[in-house]
C-alpha positions as CSV (number, residue, x, y, z in Angstrom):
1,X,-4.5,39.2,-9.9
2,X,-4.7,39.1,-6.1
3,X,-8.0,39.2,-4.4
4,X,-6.3,40.8,-1.3
5,X,-4.4,39.7,1.7
6,X,-5.3,36.8,3.9
7,X,-6.2,38.3,7.3
8,X,-7.0,36.8,10.7
9,X,-10.6,38.0,10.3
10,X,-11.0,36.2,6.9
11,X,-9.5,33.0,8.3
12,X,-11.7,33.2,11.4
13,X,-14.8,33.8,9.2
14,X,-14.1,30.6,7.3
15,X,-13.2,28.6,10.4
16,X,-16.5,29.6,12.0
17,X,-18.4,28.1,9.0
18,X,-16.5,24.9,9.6
19,X,-17.3,25.1,13.4
20,X,-13.8,25.8,14.6
21,X,-13.6,29.6,14.9
22,X,-13.1,32.0,17.8
23,X,-16.8,32.0,18.7
24,X,-16.9,28.2,19.1
25,X,-13.6,28.2,21.0
26,X,-15.1,30.4,23.7
27,X,-18.2,28.2,24.3
28,X,-17.7,24.6,25.6
29,X,-21.0,23.4,24.2
30,X,-20.1,24.6,20.7
31,X,-16.6,23.2,20.9
32,X,-18.0,19.9,22.1
33,X,-20.5,19.8,19.3
34,X,-17.8,20.6,16.7
35,X,-15.4,18.0,17.8
36,X,-18.0,15.2,18.2
37,X,-19.5,16.0,14.8
38,X,-16.1,15.9,13.2
39,X,-15.4,12.4,14.5
40,X,-19.0,11.2,14.4
41,X,-19.1,10.5,18.1
42,X,-21.8,10.9,20.6
43,X,-21.0,11.3,24.3
44,X,-23.7,10.5,26.9
45,X,-24.0,10.5,30.6
46,X,-27.1,8.3,30.4
47,X,-25.8,4.7,30.9
48,X,-26.2,2.5,27.9
49,X,-25.2,-1.2,27.7
50,X,-24.1,-1.1,24.1
51,X,-21.7,1.9,24.3
52,X,-18.5,1.7,22.3
53,X,-16.4,3.1,25.2
54,X,-17.1,3.6,28.9
55,X,-15.5,6.0,31.4
56,X,-16.8,5.7,35.0
57,X,-15.9,5.8,38.6
58,X,-15.7,2.6,40.6
59,X,-15.0,1.8,44.3
60,X,-12.3,-0.6,45.5
61,X,-13.0,-3.1,48.2
62,X,-11.5,-0.9,50.8
63,X,-13.5,2.2,49.8
64,X,-11.1,4.1,47.5
65,X,-12.3,5.5,44.2
66,X,-10.7,4.5,40.9
67,X,-11.7,5.4,37.4
68,X,-12.2,2.9,34.6
69,X,-11.8,3.7,30.8
70,X,-12.6,0.7,28.7
71,X,-14.2,-0.6,25.5
72,X,-15.6,-3.7,27.3
73,X,-16.8,-3.1,30.9
74,X,-17.1,-6.9,31.4
75,X,-13.3,-7.4,30.8
76,X,-11.5,-4.6,32.6
77,X,-7.7,-4.9,32.5
78,X,-6.4,-3.4,35.8
79,X,-3.1,-2.4,34.2
80,X,-4.5,-0.7,31.1
81,X,-8.0,0.4,32.0
82,X,-8.0,1.6,35.6
83,X,-6.8,5.1,36.6
84,X,-6.1,6.3,40.1
85,X,-6.7,10.0,39.1
86,X,-9.5,11.3,37.0
87,X,-7.2,13.9,35.5
88,X,-5.5,11.0,33.6
89,X,-8.8,10.2,31.8
90,X,-8.6,13.1,29.3
91,X,-5.9,11.2,27.3
92,X,-8.0,8.0,27.3
93,X,-11.1,10.0,26.1
94,X,-9.1,11.8,23.4
95,X,-7.8,8.5,22.1
96,X,-11.2,7.0,22.1
97,X,-12.7,9.9,20.1
98,X,-9.7,10.3,17.7
99,X,-9.7,6.6,16.8
100,X,-13.4,6.0,16.8
101,X,-15.0,4.3,13.9
102,X,-18.3,6.2,13.9
103,X,-19.9,7.6,10.8
104,X,-22.7,10.1,10.3
105,X,-25.5,7.6,10.4
106,X,-24.1,5.4,13.1
107,X,-22.0,7.5,15.5
108,X,-19.8,5.8,18.0
109,X,-21.2,6.1,21.5
110,X,-19.1,7.0,24.5
111,X,-20.5,6.8,28.0
112,X,-19.1,9.1,30.7
113,X,-20.6,9.3,34.1
114,X,-20.2,13.1,34.2
115,X,-20.2,14.9,30.9
116,X,-19.1,18.1,32.7
117,X,-16.1,16.6,34.5
118,X,-12.8,18.4,34.1
119,X,-11.2,15.6,32.1
120,X,-14.0,15.8,29.5
121,X,-13.6,19.5,29.1
122,X,-9.8,19.1,28.9
123,X,-10.0,16.4,26.2
124,X,-12.5,18.5,24.2
125,X,-10.4,21.6,24.4
126,X,-7.2,19.8,23.4
127,X,-9.0,18.2,20.4
128,X,-10.7,21.4,19.4
129,X,-7.3,23.2,19.3
130,X,-5.8,20.4,17.3
131,X,-8.6,20.4,14.8
132,X,-8.8,24.2,14.6
133,X,-5.1,24.3,13.7
134,X,-5.6,21.7,11.0
135,X,-8.6,23.6,9.6
136,X,-6.7,26.9,9.7
137,X,-4.0,25.4,7.4
138,X,-6.7,24.1,5.1
139,X,-8.5,27.5,5.0
140,X,-5.2,29.3,4.2
141,X,-4.5,26.9,1.4
142,X,-8.0,27.4,0.1
143,X,-7.6,31.2,0.2
144,X,-4.3,31.0,-1.7
145,X,-6.0,28.8,-4.3
146,X,-8.7,31.4,-4.6
147,X,-6.1,34.1,-5.3
148,X,-5.5,35.7,-1.9
149,X,-2.0,36.5,-0.8
150,X,-0.4,35.5,2.5
151,X,0.8,38.4,4.6
152,X,4.6,38.6,4.8
153,X,6.9,41.5,5.6
154,X,7.8,41.6,1.9
155,X,4.0,42.2,1.2
156,X,4.2,45.2,3.5
157,X,7.0,46.8,1.5
158,X,5.1,46.7,-1.8
């Protein structure tokens, strides 16, 4: 016997419990917390020598700004770790978070020189959307297992 139809409201209610609902998507701090908790990562703008990943601005000898994204700030590879535009850093940050090895007791630490930079917000938004979509599929499957029916046009005819 069916418990009812799976609605967007029901899905969102379950997503909010997981930290990936509409309410969290509309608040950067909530989205940031949800993504970082999921991957067991901590982002800080307080410099630490033993961070697992670093993103910071550096000046060239002739006064231009470049951006460095590296696991080891003592061995920066110009071809792989230096970016001319800070907008390119969102991909590096996403990769660092996604492939982190942190766990709940020992989160991986990422240092960024500005936690409110556009590239941080862009990376977090992208990862939040990706995770929210994954969790939405999970929630729908859980609801089906609990006896709810998916909405289809055939359901409407019954």
